[in-house]
C-alpha positions as a Markdown table, in Angstrom:
| # | Residue | x | y | z |
|---|---|---|---|---|
| 1 | Met | 82.8 | 141.0 | 113.0 |
| 2 | Lys | 82.5 | 140.0 | 109.3 |
| 3 | His | 85.1 | 137.3 | 109.8 |
| 4 | Leu | 83.3 | 135.9 | 112.8 |
| 5 | Leu | 80.0 | 135.8 | 110.9 |
| 6 | Leu | 81.6 | 134.0 | 108.1 |
| 7 | Leu | 83.3 | 131.5 | 110.3 |
| 8 | Ser | 80.0 | 130.9 | 112.1 |
| 9 | Ala | 78.2 | 130.3 | 108.8 |
| 10 | Leu | 80.9 | 127.8 | 107.7 |
| 11 | Gly | 80.7 | 126.1 | 111.1 |
| 12 | Leu | 77.1 | 125.0 | 110.2 |
| 13 | Leu | 78.5 | 122.8 | 107.6 |
| 14 | Thr | 81.2 | 121.0 | 109.6 |
| 15 | Cys | 79.1 | 117.8 | 109.7 |
| 16 | Ala | 78.6 | 117.9 | 105.9 |
| 17 | Ser | 82.3 | 118.2 | 105.1 |
| 18 | Ala | 85.3 | 118.1 | 107.4 |
| 19 | Phe | 87.9 | 118.4 | 104.8 |
| 20 | Ala | 87.0 | 121.1 | 102.2 |
| 21 | Thr | 89.2 | 124.1 | 101.8 |
| 22 | Thr | 90.8 | 126.0 | 98.9 |
| 23 | Asp | 94.2 | 127.3 | 98.2 |
| 24 | Asn | 92.9 | 130.9 | 98.5 |
| 25 | Gln | 94.6 | 131.9 | 95.3 |
| 26 | Thr | 93.3 | 133.8 | 92.3 |
| 27 | Tyr | 94.4 | 132.6 | 88.8 |
| 28 | Glu | 94.1 | 135.1 | 86.1 |
| 29 | Pro | 92.4 | 133.8 | 82.8 |
| 30 | Val | 94.8 | 133.2 | 80.0 |
| 31 | Asn | 93.5 | 133.2 | 76.4 |
| 32 | Gly | 90.0 | 133.0 | 77.9 |
| 33 | Ile | 90.8 | 129.9 | 79.9 |
| 34 | Lys | 90.4 | 129.9 | 83.7 |
| 35 | Ala | 91.7 | 127.8 | 86.5 |
| 36 | Val | 89.9 | 127.4 | 89.9 |
| 37 | Asn | 90.9 | 125.4 | 92.9 |
| 38 | Val | 88.1 | 123.1 | 93.9 |
| 39 | Trp | 89.7 | 121.9 | 97.1 |
| 40 | Thr | 93.1 | 121.1 | 98.6 |
| 41 | Ile | 94.3 | 119.0 | 101.5 |
| 42 | Asp | 98.0 | 119.7 | 102.1 |
| 43 | Arg | 100.6 | 120.8 | 104.6 |
| 44 | Val | 100.2 | 124.5 | 103.7 |
| 45 | His | 96.5 | 125.3 | 103.6 |
| 46 | Asn | 95.0 | 122.8 | 106.1 |
| 47 | Pro | 98.0 | 121.0 | 107.7 |
| 48 | Glu | 96.0 | 119.5 | 110.6 |
| 49 | Thr | 93.4 | 118.0 | 108.3 |
| 50 | Tyr | 96.2 | 116.7 | 106.0 |
| 51 | Ala | 98.1 | 115.1 | 109.0 |
| 52 | Ser | 94.9 | 113.2 | 109.9 |
| 53 | Met | 94.7 | 111.5 | 106.5 |
| 54 | Pro | 95.5 | 107.8 | 106.3 |
| 55 | Phe | 97.6 | 108.2 | 103.2 |
| 56 | Val | 100.1 | 110.5 | 104.8 |
| 57 | Asn | 102.9 | 108.0 | 104.6 |
| 58 | Thr | 106.0 | 107.7 | 102.5 |
| 59 | Tyr | 104.7 | 104.4 | 101.1 |
| 60 | Ala | 101.7 | 106.3 | 99.6 |
| 61 | Arg | 103.5 | 107.0 | 96.3 |
| 62 | Thr | 101.0 | 107.4 | 93.4 |
| 63 | Ala | 97.5 | 108.7 | 92.9 |
| 64 | Thr | 95.0 | 108.8 | 90.0 |
| 65 | Leu | 91.6 | 110.3 | 89.1 |
| 66 | Tyr | 88.6 | 108.7 | 87.5 |
| 67 | Asn | 84.8 | 109.4 | 87.4 |
| 68 | Asp | 85.2 | 112.1 | 90.1 |
| 69 | Val | 87.0 | 109.9 | 92.5 |
| 70 | Val | 90.6 | 110.3 | 93.6 |
| 71 | Tyr | 92.5 | 107.1 | 94.4 |
| 72 | Val | 95.7 | 107.2 | 96.5 |
| 73 | Ser | 97.6 | 104.0 | 96.9 |
| 74 | Arg | 99.6 | 103.1 | 100.0 |
| 75 | Ser | 101.7 | 100.0 | 100.1 |
| 76 | Asp | 101.6 | 97.9 | 103.3 |
| 77 | Ala | 99.1 | 100.3 | 104.9 |
| 78 | Gln | 97.8 | 97.8 | 107.4 |
| 79 | Ser | 98.4 | 94.3 | 108.9 |
| 80 | Val | 96.0 | 91.4 | 108.8 |
| 81 | Ile | 96.2 | 88.5 | 111.2 |
| 82 | Ile | 95.3 | 85.2 | 109.7 |
| 83 | Gly | 95.8 | 82.3 | 112.2 |
| 84 | Thr | 99.2 | 82.8 | 113.6 |
| 85 | Asp | 100.5 | 84.9 | 110.7 |
| 86 | Thr | 100.6 | 88.7 | 110.4 |
| 87 | Ile | 100.2 | 89.6 | 106.8 |
| 88 | Pro | 100.9 | 93.1 | 105.3 |
| 89 | Gln | 98.1 | 94.6 | 103.2 |
| 90 | Ser | 98.2 | 97.5 | 100.8 |
| 91 | Val | 95.2 | 99.9 | 100.7 |
| 92 | Ile | 93.9 | 102.3 | 98.1 |
| 93 | Tyr | 92.2 | 105.3 | 99.7 |
| 94 | Arg | 89.4 | 107.1 | 97.9 |
| 95 | Leu | 88.3 | 110.7 | 98.0 |
| 96 | Asp | 85.3 | 112.5 | 96.4 |
| 97 | Ala | 86.9 | 114.7 | 93.7 |
| 98 | Lys | 84.1 | 117.3 | 94.1 |
| 99 | Thr | 84.4 | 117.8 | 97.9 |
| 100 | Gly | 87.6 | 116.2 | 99.2 |
| 101 | Asn | 85.6 | 114.0 | 101.5 |
| 102 | Leu | 87.0 | 110.5 | 102.3 |
| 103 | Leu | 85.1 | 107.6 | 100.8 |
| 104 | Ser | 85.4 | 104.0 | 101.7 |
| 105 | Ser | 88.9 | 102.6 | 101.3 |
| 106 | Leu | 89.9 | 99.5 | 99.2 |
| 107 | Pro | 92.0 | 97.0 | 101.1 |
| 108 | Leu | 93.7 | 95.0 | 98.3 |
| 109 | Thr | 93.2 | 91.3 | 98.0 |
| 110 | Leu | 94.6 | 88.7 | 95.5 |
| 111 | Asp | 92.9 | 85.3 | 95.2 |
| 112 | Gly | 90.8 | 86.2 | 98.2 |
| 113 | Lys | 93.8 | 86.9 | 100.5 |
| 114 | Pro | 95.4 | 90.2 | 101.7 |
| 115 | Tyr | 97.8 | 91.6 | 99.1 |
| 116 | Gly | 100.9 | 93.3 | 100.3 |
| 117 | Gly | 104.6 | 93.4 | 100.4 |
| 118 | Leu | 107.3 | 96.0 | 99.9 |
| 119 | Leu | 106.0 | 98.7 | 97.5 |
| 120 | Ser | 103.4 | 96.2 | 96.3 |
| 121 | Ala | 101.1 | 98.9 | 95.0 |
| 122 | Asn | 103.7 | 101.5 | 93.9 |
| 123 | Ser | 102.0 | 102.3 | 90.6 |
| 124 | Ile | 98.2 | 102.7 | 90.1 |
| 125 | Gly | 96.1 | 104.1 | 87.3 |
| 126 | Phe | 93.2 | 103.6 | 84.9 |
| 127 | Asp | 93.6 | 102.5 | 81.3 |
| 128 | Asn | 91.9 | 104.4 | 78.4 |
| 129 | Phe | 88.7 | 102.3 | 78.8 |
| 130 | Gly | 88.2 | 102.7 | 82.5 |
| 131 | His | 89.9 | 99.6 | 83.9 |
| 132 | Met | 91.9 | 100.1 | 87.0 |
| 133 | Trp | 95.4 | 98.6 | 87.3 |
| 134 | Val | 98.0 | 98.1 | 89.9 |
| 135 | Met | 101.8 | 97.3 | 89.5 |
| 136 | Pro | 104.4 | 96.6 | 92.2 |
| 137 | Tyr | 107.9 | 97.9 | 91.9 |
| 138 | Cys | 110.7 | 95.6 | 90.7 |
| 139 | Ser | 113.6 | 95.5 | 93.1 |
| 140 | Gly | 116.4 | 95.1 | 90.7 |
| 141 | Ala | 117.7 | 92.0 | 92.5 |
| 142 | Ala | 119.1 | 89.3 | 90.2 |
| 143 | Thr | 116.1 | 87.1 | 91.1 |
| 144 | Ala | 113.5 | 89.8 | 90.4 |
| 145 | Thr | 113.2 | 89.1 | 86.7 |
| 146 | Glu | 109.5 | 89.8 | 86.1 |
| 147 | Ala | 107.0 | 92.7 | 86.4 |
| 148 | His | 103.4 | 92.0 | 87.2 |
| 149 | Leu | 100.2 | 93.8 | 85.9 |
| 150 | Tyr | 97.1 | 93.4 | 88.0 |
| 151 | Ser | 93.5 | 94.6 | 87.3 |
| 152 | Cys | 91.8 | 96.1 | 90.3 |
| 153 | Asp | 88.1 | 96.2 | 91.1 |
| 154 | Pro | 87.6 | 99.9 | 92.0 |
| 155 | Asn | 84.7 | 99.0 | 94.3 |
| 156 | Thr | 86.2 | 96.1 | 96.3 |
| 157 | Gly | 90.0 | 96.2 | 95.9 |
| 158 | Ala | 90.1 | 92.7 | 94.5 |
| 159 | Leu | 93.1 | 92.1 | 92.2 |
| 160 | Thr | 93.4 | 89.8 | 89.3 |
| 161 | Leu | 96.7 | 89.0 | 87.6 |
| 162 | Val | 96.6 | 90.2 | 84.0 |
| 163 | Ala | 100.2 | 89.6 | 82.9 |
| 164 | Thr | 103.6 | 88.4 | 84.1 |
| 165 | Leu | 106.1 | 90.4 | 82.1 |
| 166 | Pro | 109.7 | 89.3 | 81.8 |
| 167 | Leu | 112.4 | 91.9 | 82.0 |
| 168 | Gly | 114.7 | 90.0 | 79.7 |
| 169 | Asp | 118.5 | 89.8 | 80.0 |
| 170 | Val | 118.9 | 93.2 | 81.7 |
| 171 | Val | 117.4 | 93.5 | 85.2 |
| 172 | Ser | 117.2 | 96.8 | 87.0 |
| 173 | Arg | 115.1 | 98.5 | 89.6 |
| 174 | Ile | 111.8 | 99.8 | 88.3 |
| 175 | Asp | 109.7 | 102.1 | 90.5 |
| 176 | Tyr | 106.9 | 103.4 | 88.2 |
| 177 | Phe | 105.1 | 102.1 | 85.2 |
| 178 | Asp | 102.7 | 103.6 | 82.6 |
| 179 | Val | 99.8 | 101.8 | 80.8 |
| 180 | Ile | 98.1 | 102.9 | 77.6 |
| 181 | Gly | 95.2 | 101.2 | 75.7 |
| 182 | Asp | 93.0 | 98.4 | 77.2 |
| 183 | Ile | 94.4 | 96.0 | 79.8 |
| 184 | Thr | 91.6 | 93.5 | 78.8 |
| 185 | Arg | 92.6 | 93.9 | 75.1 |
| 186 | Val | 88.9 | 93.8 | 74.2 |
| 187 | Asn | 88.6 | 97.3 | 72.9 |
| 188 | Ala | 92.3 | 98.1 | 71.9 |
| 189 | Pro | 95.8 | 96.8 | 72.3 |
| 190 | Cys | 97.7 | 97.4 | 75.5 |
| 191 | Asn | 101.2 | 98.8 | 75.9 |
| 192 | Ile | 103.2 | 99.1 | 79.1 |
| 193 | Lys | 106.5 | 101.0 | 79.5 |
| 194 | Ala | 108.8 | 101.7 | 82.4 |
| 195 | Pro | 112.3 | 103.2 | 82.7 |
| 196 | Gly | 114.8 | 101.6 | 85.0 |
| 197 | Ser | 116.3 | 103.6 | 88.0 |
| 198 | Gln | 119.8 | 104.9 | 87.7 |
| 199 | Val | 120.4 | 103.1 | 84.3 |
| 200 | Thr | 119.9 | 103.9 | 80.6 |
| 201 | Thr | 117.4 | 101.1 | 80.1 |
| 202 | Ile | 113.7 | 101.4 | 79.2 |
| 203 | Tyr | 111.3 | 98.4 | 79.2 |
| 204 | Ser | 108.3 | 97.8 | 77.0 |
| 205 | Trp | 105.6 | 95.1 | 76.6 |
| 206 | Thr | 102.7 | 94.9 | 74.2 |
| 207 | Cys | 99.7 | 92.8 | 73.6 |
| 208 | Ala | 97.5 | 93.1 | 70.5 |
| 209 | Lys | 93.7 | 93.7 | 70.6 |
| 210 | Gly | 92.0 | 90.3 | 71.1 |
| 211 | Ser | 95.2 | 88.6 | 72.0 |
| 212 | Asn | 96.5 | 86.9 | 75.1 |
| 213 | Thr | 100.1 | 86.9 | 74.0 |
| 214 | Trp | 102.4 | 89.6 | 75.5 |
| 215 | Glu | 105.6 | 90.4 | 73.6 |
| 216 | Gly | 108.5 | 92.8 | 74.0 |
| 217 | Gly | 107.5 | 96.2 | 72.7 |
| 218 | Phe | 110.7 | 97.0 | 70.9 |
| 219 | Glu | 110.4 | 94.8 | 67.8 |
| 220 | Gly | 110.1 | 91.8 | 70.1 |
| 221 | Asp | 112.7 | 92.9 | 72.6 |
| 222 | Thr | 111.6 | 93.8 | 76.1 |
| 223 | Tyr | 114.2 | 96.5 | 76.7 |
| 224 | Met | 116.3 | 99.1 | 75.0 |
| 225 | Asp | 119.0 | 101.5 | 76.0 |
| 226 | Ile | 118.6 | 105.3 | 75.7 |
| 227 | Thr | 121.7 | 107.3 | 74.8 |
| 228 | Glu | 120.3 | 110.9 | 74.6 |
| 229 | Phe | 119.3 | 112.9 | 77.6 |
| 230 | Phe | 118.7 | 116.5 | 78.5 |
| 231 | Pro | 120.6 | 118.2 | 79.9 |
| 232 | Ala | 123.4 | 116.5 | 78.0 |
| 233 | Thr | 125.4 | 116.2 | 81.3 |
| 234 | Ala | 123.0 | 113.4 | 82.4 |
| 235 | Ala | 124.3 | 110.0 | 81.4 |
| 236 | Gln | 121.5 | 107.9 | 82.7 |
| 237 | Trp | 118.1 | 108.2 | 84.4 |
| 238 | Gly | 118.4 | 109.3 | 88.0 |
| 239 | Tyr | 116.3 | 108.0 | 90.9 |
| 240 | Ala | 112.8 | 106.7 | 90.4 |
| 241 | Pro | 112.2 | 108.0 | 86.8 |
| 242 | Met | 108.6 | 108.1 | 85.4 |
| 243 | Ile | 107.2 | 107.6 | 82.0 |
| 244 | Lys | 104.0 | 108.9 | 80.2 |
| 245 | Gln | 103.0 | 107.5 | 76.9 |
| 246 | Ile | 101.4 | 109.9 | 74.4 |
| 247 | Leu | 98.2 | 109.1 | 72.6 |
| 248 | Gly | 98.6 | 108.7 | 68.8 |
| 249 | Glu | 96.9 | 111.0 | 66.3 |
| 250 | Asp | 94.6 | 108.4 | 64.7 |
| 251 | Glu | 92.7 | 105.3 | 65.7 |
| 252 | Asp | 95.3 | 102.9 | 64.3 |
| 253 | Thr | 98.1 | 104.3 | 66.4 |
| 254 | Lys | 96.2 | 105.9 | 69.3 |
| 255 | Tyr | 97.2 | 103.3 | 71.9 |
| 256 | Asn | 100.5 | 102.2 | 70.5 |
| 257 | Gly | 102.6 | 104.4 | 72.7 |
| 258 | Glu | 105.0 | 105.2 | 69.9 |
| 259 | Leu | 105.9 | 108.5 | 71.6 |
| 260 | Phe | 106.5 | 109.0 | 75.3 |
| 261 | Tyr | 107.8 | 111.3 | 77.9 |
| 262 | Ile | 110.5 | 110.3 | 80.4 |
| 263 | Asp | 111.3 | 112.4 | 83.4 |
| 264 | Gly | 114.3 | 111.2 | 85.3 |
| 265 | Phe | 115.2 | 113.2 | 88.4 |
| 266 | Asn | 118.4 | 114.6 | 87.0 |
| 267 | Ser | 116.9 | 115.3 | 83.6 |
| 268 | Thr | 113.9 | 117.4 | 82.4 |
| 269 | Pro | 111.0 | 115.7 | 80.6 |
| 270 | Ala | 111.9 | 114.7 | 77.1 |
| 271 | Ile | 110.0 | 113.0 | 74.3 |
| 272 | Tyr | 111.3 | 109.8 | 72.8 |
| 273 | Asp | 110.2 | 107.4 | 70.0 |
| 274 | Met | 110.4 | 103.6 | 69.8 |
| 275 | Thr | 113.9 | 103.7 | 68.4 |
| 276 | Gly | 115.2 | 105.5 | 71.5 |
| 277 | Ser | 115.7 | 108.8 | 69.6 |
| 278 | Lys | 115.0 | 112.0 | 71.6 |
| 279 | Ile | 112.3 | 113.9 | 69.7 |
| 280 | Asp | 112.0 | 117.0 | 71.8 |
| 281 | Asp | 113.2 | 118.4 | 75.1 |
| 282 | Phe | 113.6 | 121.6 | 77.2 |
| 283 | Glu | 116.7 | 122.8 | 75.5 |
| 284 | Lys | 115.1 | 125.8 | 73.7 |
| 285 | Val | 112.6 | 126.5 | 76.6 |
| 286 | Asp | 113.1 | 129.6 | 78.7 |
| 287 | Ala | 115.2 | 128.5 | 81.6 |
| 288 | Ser | 112.7 | 129.9 | 84.1 |
| 289 | Leu | 110.3 | 127.1 | 83.0 |
| 290 | Trp | 112.8 | 124.3 | 83.5 |
| 291 | Pro | 111.8 | 121.9 | 86.3 |
| 292 | Glu | 114.3 | 121.6 | 89.1 |
| 293 | Asn | 116.2 | 118.3 | 89.7 |
| 294 | Gly | 114.7 | 115.8 | 92.1 |
| 295 | Thr | 111.1 | 115.6 | 90.9 |
| 296 | Asn | 109.4 | 113.5 | 88.2 |
| 297 | Gly | 106.0 | 114.1 | 86.8 |
| 298 | Val | 104.3 | 115.0 | 83.5 |
| 299 | Asn | 101.0 | 114.6 | 81.7 |
| 300 | Glu | 99.1 | 116.2 | 78.8 |
| 301 | Phe | 95.5 | 117.3 | 77.9 |
| 302 | Thr | 93.7 | 119.1 | 75.1 |
| 303 | Leu | 91.2 | 121.9 | 75.6 |
| 304 | Asp | 89.7 | 124.5 | 73.3 |
| 305 | Gly | 91.7 | 123.2 | 70.4 |
| 306 | Arg | 94.9 | 123.7 | 72.3 |
| 307 | Asn | 97.5 | 121.2 | 73.6 |
| 308 | Phe | 98.7 | 121.5 | 77.1 |
| 309 | Met | 101.4 | 119.9 | 79.2 |
| 310 | Val | 101.4 | 119.7 | 83.0 |
| 311 | Tyr | 104.7 | 119.0 | 84.7 |
| 312 | Ser | 106.2 | 119.0 | 88.1 |
| 313 | Lys | 108.2 | 122.2 | 88.7 |
| 314 | Ala | 110.0 | 121.2 | 91.9 |
| 315 | Gln | 109.7 | 118.8 | 94.8 |
| 316 | Tyr | 109.8 | 119.6 | 98.5 |
| 317 | Ser | 113.4 | 120.9 | 98.3 |
| 318 | Gly | 112.7 | 123.3 | 95.4 |
| 319 | Asp | 114.2 | 126.8 | 95.4 |
| 320 | Gly | 111.2 | 128.9 | 96.3 |
| 321 | His | 108.8 | 126.2 | 95.3 |
| 322 | Gly | 107.0 | 123.4 | 97.1 |
| 323 | Cys | 105.6 | 120.5 | 95.2 |
| 324 | Gln | 103.9 | 122.6 | 92.5 |
| 325 | Val | 103.1 | 121.9 | 88.8 |
| 326 | Asn | 103.3 | 124.2 | 85.8 |
| 327 | Val | 100.4 | 124.3 | 83.3 |
| 328 | Val | 101.7 | 125.3 | 79.9 |
| 329 | Glu | 100.3 | 125.4 | 76.3 |
| 330 | Leu | 102.6 | 123.6 | 73.9 |
| 331 | Gly | 103.8 | 125.3 | 70.8 |
| 332 | Glu | 103.0 | 124.6 | 67.1 |
| 333 | Gly | 103.1 | 121.0 | 66.3 |
| 334 | Met | 103.0 | 120.3 | 70.1 |
| 335 | Ser | 106.6 | 121.4 | 70.4 |
| 336 | Leu | 108.1 | 122.0 | 73.9 |
| 337 | Ser | 110.2 | 124.9 | 72.6 |
| 338 | Gly | 107.1 | 127.0 | 71.9 |
| 339 | Met | 105.5 | 126.4 | 75.3 |
| 340 | Lys | 103.6 | 129.3 | 77.0 |
| 341 | Lys | 103.1 | 129.2 | 80.8 |
| 342 | Tyr | 99.5 | 129.6 | 82.0 |
| 343 | Trp | 99.7 | 129.0 | 85.8 |
| 344 | Gln | 101.7 | 127.4 | 88.5 |
| 345 | Leu | 99.4 | 125.3 | 90.8 |
| 346 | Pro | 99.1 | 126.0 | 93.5 |
| 347 | Ala | 100.5 | 129.5 | 93.3 |
| 348 | Asp | 102.0 | 129.1 | 96.8 |
| 349 | Ser | 102.7 | 125.5 | 97.7 |
| 350 | Leu | 101.4 | 122.1 | 98.7 |
| 351 | Gly | 104.3 | 121.7 | 101.1 |
| 352 | Lys | 108.1 | 121.4 | 101.5 |
| 353 | Thr | 108.5 | 118.3 | 103.7 |
| 354 | Ser | 110.9 | 115.5 | 102.7 |
| 355 | Asp | 109.1 | 112.4 | 101.5 |
| 356 | Gly | 112.2 | 110.3 | 101.9 |
| 357 | Gly | 113.0 | 110.5 | 98.2 |
| 358 | Thr | 110.1 | 109.0 | 96.4 |
| 359 | Arg | 110.6 | 111.5 | 93.6 |
| 360 | Ile | 107.2 | 110.9 | 91.8 |
| 361 | His | 104.6 | 113.7 | 91.4 |
| 362 | Ser | 101.3 | 112.2 | 90.2 |
| 363 | Ile | 99.3 | 114.3 | 87.7 |
| 364 | Ala | 96.0 | 113.0 | 86.4 |
| 365 | Val | 93.3 | 114.6 | 84.2 |
| 366 | Gln | 89.6 | 114.0 | 83.6 |
| 367 | Tyr | 87.5 | 115.6 | 80.9 |
| 368 | Gly | 84.1 | 117.1 | 81.4 |
| 369 | Thr | 82.0 | 120.2 | 81.0 |
| 370 | Glu | 81.4 | 123.3 | 83.2 |
| 371 | Gly | 79.2 | 126.2 | 82.4 |
| 372 | Gly | 78.4 | 124.7 | 79.0 |
| 373 | Glu | 82.0 | 124.6 | 78.0 |
| 374 | Pro | 84.5 | 121.7 | 77.9 |
| 375 | Cys | 86.8 | 121.6 | 80.9 |
| 376 | Val | 89.5 | 119.5 | 82.6 |
| 377 | Thr | 89.6 | 118.3 | 86.2 |
| 378 | Leu | 93.2 | 118.2 | 87.2 |
| 379 | Leu | 94.6 | 116.2 | 90.2 |
| 380 | Thr | 98.1 | 117.2 | 91.5 |
| 381 | Tyr | 99.4 | 114.9 | 94.2 |
| 382 | Lys | 102.8 | 114.9 | 95.9 |
| 383 | Asn | 103.4 | 112.2 | 98.4 |
| 384 | Tyr | 103.8 | 113.3 | 102.0 |
| 385 | Asn | 102.9 | 116.9 | 101.1 |
| 386 | Gly | 99.4 | 117.1 | 99.7 |
| 387 | Leu | 96.9 | 116.9 | 96.9 |
| 388 | Ala | 94.6 | 119.3 | 95.2 |
| 389 | Ile | 91.8 | 119.3 | 92.6 |
| 390 | Tyr | 91.6 | 122.1 | 90.0 |
| 391 | Lys | 89.1 | 122.9 | 87.3 |
| 392 | Ile | 90.4 | 124.3 | 84.0 |
| 393 | Gly | 88.2 | 125.7 | 81.2 |
| 394 | Lys | 86.3 | 128.7 | 79.9 |
| 395 | Gly | 83.2 | 128.0 | 82.0 |
| 396 | Val | 84.8 | 127.3 | 85.4 |
| 397 | Gly | 84.9 | 129.7 | 88.3 |
| 398 | Gly | 81.4 | 131.1 | 88.0 |
| 399 | Gly | 81.1 | 130.3 | 84.4 |
| 400 | Thr | 77.4 | 129.3 | 84.9 |
| 401 | Thr | 74.5 | 131.6 | 85.7 |
| 402 | Thr | 73.1 | 129.3 | 88.5 |
| 403 | Lys | 73.0 | 131.2 | 91.8 |
| 404 | Gly | 74.9 | 129.3 | 94.4 |
| 405 | Asp | 77.1 | 127.4 | 92.0 |
| 406 | Ile | 80.0 | 129.7 | 92.8 |
| 407 | Asn | 82.8 | 127.6 | 91.4 |
| 408 | Gly | 80.8 | 126.5 | 88.3 |
| 409 | Asp | 81.2 | 122.8 | 88.9 |
| 410 | Gly | 77.5 | 122.0 | 88.3 |
| 411 | Thr | 76.9 | 121.1 | 92.0 |
| 412 | Ile | 76.0 | 123.4 | 94.9 |
| 413 | Asn | 77.8 | 122.2 | 98.0 |
| 414 | Val | 80.3 | 123.1 | 100.7 |
| 415 | Thr | 83.0 | 124.0 | 98.2 |
| 416 | Asp | 80.8 | 126.8 | 96.9 |
| 417 | Val | 80.5 | 128.2 | 100.5 |
| 418 | Thr | 84.3 | 128.3 | 100.7 |
| 419 | Ala | 84.4 | 130.0 | 97.3 |
| 420 | Leu | 81.8 | 132.6 | 98.3 |
| 421 | Val | 83.8 | 133.4 | 101.5 |
| 422 | Asn | 86.9 | 133.9 | 99.4 |
| 423 | Lys | 84.9 | 136.2 | 97.1 |
| 424 | Ile | 83.8 | 138.3 | 100.1 |
| 425 | Leu | 87.3 | 138.4 | 101.6 |
| 426 | Gly | 88.7 | 139.5 | 98.3 |
| 427 | Ser | 90.6 | 136.4 | 97.4 |
| 428 | Gly | 88.2 | 135.0 | 94.8 |
| 429 | Ser | 87.1 | 136.5 | 91.5 |
| 430 | Tyr | 83.7 | 134.9 | 91.0 |
| 431 | Ser | 80.8 | 136.5 | 89.2 |
| 432 | Asp | 78.5 | 138.7 | 91.3 |
| 433 | Ser | 75.5 | 137.2 | 89.4 |
| 434 | Val | 76.1 | 133.7 | 91.0 |
| 435 | Cys | 77.3 | 135.1 | 94.4 |
| 436 | Asp | 74.3 | 137.3 | 95.1 |
| 437 | Ile | 72.4 | 134.4 | 96.5 |
| 438 | Asn | 69.6 | 136.4 | 98.2 |
| 439 | Gly | 69.2 | 138.8 | 95.2 |
| 440 | Asp | 69.6 | 142.0 | 97.2 |
| 441 | Gly | 72.2 | 143.4 | 94.8 |
| 442 | Thr | 75.1 | 143.1 | 97.2 |
| 443 | Val | 77.4 | 140.2 | 97.9 |
| 444 | Asn | 78.1 | 139.9 | 101.6 |
| 445 | Val | 77.8 | 137.6 | 104.6 |
| 446 | Thr | 74.0 | 137.3 | 104.3 |
| 447 | Asp | 74.6 | 135.5 | 101.1 |
| 448 | Val | 76.8 | 133.0 | 102.9 |
| 449 | Thr | 74.0 | 132.3 | 105.4 |
| 450 | Thr | 71.5 | 132.0 | 102.5 |
| 451 | Leu | 73.7 | 129.5 | 100.7 |
| 452 | Val | 74.4 | 127.4 | 103.8 |
| 453 | Asn | 70.6 | 127.2 | 104.4 |
| 454 | Met | 70.1 | 126.3 | 100.8 |
| 455 | Ile | 72.6 | 123.4 | 101.1 |
| 456 | Leu | 71.1 | 122.2 | 104.4 |
| 457 | Gly | 67.6 | 122.3 | 102.9 |
| 458 | Asn | 66.4 | 125.1 | 105.2 |
| 459 | Lys | 64.0 | 127.7 | 104.0 |
C-alpha cells in the first residue's frame, strides 16, 4: 500500500518532469564530504527514458557542464534540405542540470549555413572564462593537415572560426582535444592540446593574451613524441586517447597547460610536462584502483582544501563495472601514489552496452555552494550508456535546514520528491529535519503528498 501511495504522489508530477530519477544508491560520507545523486538518465536506472533521448547515438561522443546546463554534442544528428541538396547538421542537446529535463537544442551553423560532416562536433567544452568551443576530429588522412577551433554561441548554436591550427610535418588521427585559458585571448592566453590516436605524438598550440598569432606549443613546434607510458608495456597511445590540462599554481602559469594528463585506452592516466617527461602515474597506486583498458577520461577539482581526481574506472566491457568513475583524493603534493578512494559513481552502473568503440568518458565539474558550504556539481557521461549529475560537498544531501529541500541543492522541485521517496523506502540517508515536511514528527507518505502540493502551489 505504501508503494502505491508513493507512486500515486509521484504521478502528480509527471507533467512537471518526465525524466527525473536517481541512482537509488547511498554514498557514505568520507572525511565529512558527502556525495548525492541529483538525477540520472541511463540504461540501468530508467532505460526507457534513456532510449527516448535524441543523443542516444554513437556519434554523440562528448558532453560538458556550465551554469547548470548539460551540453551533449551529436555529430550529424539531422539532415537539412537546401534546394536540391541534403546537408548533414550536428546538434548540441541541452539538459537542465538541476532536473534532467530537456531544454531547447542547438543545431550548429557556420556562416549562417548548417554545420556538419563526419565527427564534426566530436569535442566540445567551455574555456575558463565561459566561452563555449567546438572542435571536429582530424581524420589522419595525408590531406587532413589542420585542426579547427570554433567558438559556439550557447544560445543559438552559431559557430565562428577562431583558429586554423596546422599539425606540422606529422599527421595522425586526432579524436579529442582540450582547451585551457581564454579562446578570445582577452582575459588570458589560450592553450590547446591533443594526443594522436595509436601513435606517440602529442600536438600543442598556443596564443598569448591579446594576440592573434597562434604558434606551436612546444617551443614553437606543433608536435612532440612521448616515449614514457604506464604500464611500460604500452608503446604508444591506443584508440581515441584524451588529454586534460592542469591549471597552474599561480596567475602567471595558471592557463599555460604546462602539466597535463593523458589517458590512452591501453594506458592509465599519467601526468606529463612540456618536455614530454612523465611526472606521475599509477605505478604505486593500489592495483584495485587502476582503470581497466578501453576507457579514457579524467578531470580534477578542489574542495575543502583537498585535491581530487575523477577518472573513468571502466567502459561498458569492464569486469564487474559499467561506465563508472572513481572519485579519489590525491596524496601530498597532488601525487597519484597517495590517492584515497572516496566513491565509485554510480555504485552500480550507467550501462554495459557497446558504443562501437568511442572510448571517451566525459567528466565535467562546476563549483557552487550547498547548505552554506562549497560544493562541486559533477557530470559523468558515457556515450550510448548514460549520464548523471552528482553533488559533492559537506552541505549536500540535506545539508540545509530548509524543509522540502531534501537533496540540499537550494531548490525545491521534483528531484526532492524522488529523494524523499528514497528516504522512506530506506535507500536515502537524508536528514529527518528536512524530510518531515508536514511537521508531525514522522517521515512517511503524507510528507510526499505535502511536498508534491508545495511544488504544485496547492495549499
